[in-house]
N, C-alpha and C positions, 0 to 999 in steps of 0.2 A: 504494500498500500504504499509504503513512503516513496520509495521508489517512481511507483506513476506519480505521487503528486508531485514529485520536483518535475519529473518529464513535461508534466501539464504546465509548470509553472513556468520554463525555458521554451515551450513553444508560444505561450501569450506573448511573454517577451518577446520573442522574434516577430511576431505579430505585432504588435504595436512598436518597433522599429521600423517595420514596414510599412504602415498605417501610422503617423503622429498625429498627436492630436491638438490638429489645426486650432481649432476652437479655443485653445489656450494660449494661444502665440499672439503677437500683437498683429494689427491689421498688418498688410505689405502693403507698400509704398507701389504707386500704380507709376507709370511712365509719364514725362515729361506732356503736358498736355492732357494727359487722361481723364482729368478730374478729381472725382474723390477714391481717396485707397479702398481698395476692396475690402470686403468684411464678410463673415458667416452672417446667415441668414437672420432678420430678425425675428426670432422665435422668443419663448415664454421662458425658456433657462438660460440665454442670454442675455435677456433684459430681469432677471435676478443675479446673474452675476458682474451687472453693470455693463454689459458690453454690447448692448445695444447703440446702434446709432454708426457713423463712419469716421475715421481718422482728419487728419489735415488736407486741405485739400493739395493736391501734387500737380504741381505745373504751372502757369501762369495764372493767373487770378481772373474769375470771371469778373464783367462789369455789369452795374448796374446797384442802384442804391438798395436795393432790397436786401444784398448782399451782408449779413456781418462779419468786419474783419476778423475780430476775435474769435469766431467759429470756424472760418477759413482756414485760420494759423493754428488752433488748439483741435479741432474737428466738432463734429456736433451730434450730442449723444442723448438729446433729447427726444422725448417721445411724440414724434409727429412724422408724418409719410415722407417719403421722398419727396415729393415734388415741395415741400419747406425745407429741406437739409439746407445749412447754411443761411437759413434767413430770418433777419432780425423778427423778432418779435411783434413791435407794433404792423412788419409790413406782413406779416401772416395774418394778423387782426385784418386787416385791413381788405386782403385780398378775401375772405373768408366773409367780410362784411358784402360782398357781393354778389355772394352763391348761397348765404342762409334761406332758409325756408321761413315761411309766413307762419310758423306757430308756435307758440310759445308752453312751457313747462313752467308750474306754482307749486311749490313743495313746501307742506305746513312744517314749523320749524318750533315746536314750542318747549322742547324738552332735550335740546340737542342729537337729532337724529341722527345716526352714523350714514344711512342709507343714500344722505344726499350725495355724499360724496359721488356715488355711482350713479346717481340719476343726472348730475352735472357731467360725466365723463359721457354717457352714453349722449344726452343733449349736445352732446360738441360730436360725436360720432355720425348724428343724424342730421346737422346741421340744424339745428333748432337756433331762434330768432334770440333767445332770451332765456336766462333761467331766475324764478323769483322765488326769494327763500320770505317766508310770511312769517312773521312771529320773531325770534330771536334773531339777531342780526351774526352773532358769531355760528358757524357752523364745521361738523367735522369734514377737513379736506382731503383725508388719508385715503381715501377712496377716488380720490377726481385725477389722481396721477399726473397732479399739474394742470389736465387740461382746463383749469377755470383760467389758466394766463391767455385762453383765446376763445373763451366764452361768455359773452356778457351777461353779467351776474346783477342782479338789481335786489332789493330791502325790502319791504314793507313792511310795517310793525303791525296791522294786523288785518284780517279778512276785510274790514270796509276799506282800507289804500287800497288793497288789492285791485276791490271792485270799481274805486274811483280812477284806477290806471287803466284798467279795461275799457271802463266807459266809455272814458275819452277818443278811443282809439277806435271804438267800435266792435271789441272783442270778445264775445261769446266765451264765457266761463263752463266747461266740461268736468265733472268732477270722474273722477275712475274710485270705482268702491264696490266689494261685492255686496251690496245694501237688496233689504227688500223691496221690491218695486223698480231696481236698478235696470238699466235697457242694455244688452249684450252689446259690446263692442265692436262683437263680429257682424252685427247687421246693422250696425248705427252709420249712415253717412256722416261722415267725420268732415266740418267745415275747412277750406282750405285754410281760412287765417280764422285760429280759437285758441285760447290757454285750457292745456291740459292742465286740472290740477290734482294732486295727490295727497293723502294724509299721511298722519304723522305713522311710524310704524307701530303697529299693535292699536290704538284705538282708531285708525283709519280717520275718515274725512270726520272735522269738528261738525258739530248739529251748524255753527253756523255756514260754513261753508256747501253744506248740502243746499242751506236754504239760495244762498244765491246763487247757484251751478244753473242752466237751462236744463240740465238734463246729468244724471248721474249713469256712468256707465258700469257693466258689470265682466269680468271677464270669466269665459267658460273653464270650469273646472271638472275632471273626470275621476279625479283619484281621493282618496280616504283623508287629505288634510284640508283643515279649514280654509287654507289662507296660502298667497305665497308672499313670498319677500318683495318690499316696496319697492326696490330698486328694480326687479324684474318686473313687474309689472307695469315702471313705468316703463321699460325696454317695450315692451309687448304693445302698451298704446302708442309709441314712438312707431314704431317699427308699421303699426294699421293706419297710418298717416303719411307714411312713406309709399308703403303701398298702393293709396290711394290715388295719393296725387303726385309722387312722382313716376310711379310704374303704373299708370293709370289702372289699376287693379279697384274699381269704387265697387262697396257691398254690392249686392244682386237684390237684396231685400228678404232673400231667405229666411222663415222662419225655424230653420232646422236645428237650428242649434238652441236656441228656444224651447223648441220641443224637446229635445233630448235633454233639455235640465230640468223641466219644468218640473218632475216628480219628484226633484232634490229638495231638502232645506233650504232655503237662502243662507247661505254663511252669514257672520254678523259683519266680516273684515275680509278685504284681498288683502291687506298690511298686516301683516304679523314676522 
């Protein structure tokens, strides 16, 4: 057994010498004028080790005010898509502002909800016009993965302030929560311009928020759990908007989902 184990170890070392772990090496410099230094694919493992991104720009620097000289010289390890590598943050925000979608997201924050960071990150990914924090000004930014730097985030001290802001702009408020009498999100025609309102993790939409929403939408569930995570619910609702207005997949008005779930007791909240 001892000899066999040693032999396996020797063969393993031989394989490692034949195929070195390139992911552990620094980025390889590109040739003159080739642009960014080569890098391994941006995956979760690389991001966890802090190896996401690109190294210093190789060759003559590109021209344009949107480029950041410091990033060109030192490399760009930020959580941004390749389109924005080496760009100044202000330039990225300005470019995003030309392409943001006209829907907004509002999240109640009465007890420092840790899901808000996840909601902000998802809003950034889906091109949301802005995120609105209702309640406490401070919120847990860890889940945002620094995407809040590129996403417009507004604060409203209470629901009344959010209503006033939305009314001035003619934006309807649509709550998302699995409450008795809620309309299925899957069959509701989402307006192109609207504010999707999400409640606090646990209690869900506050009573005040429910009263001011044009409609409260539910997300169909088919398992044993009473609810889904608030960040997940927000992602589902935002993607429903994207499917309807970006990919031209509006709801057909079918009542099949409502019929499939009508026999089950309505859960008290979609957010837990």
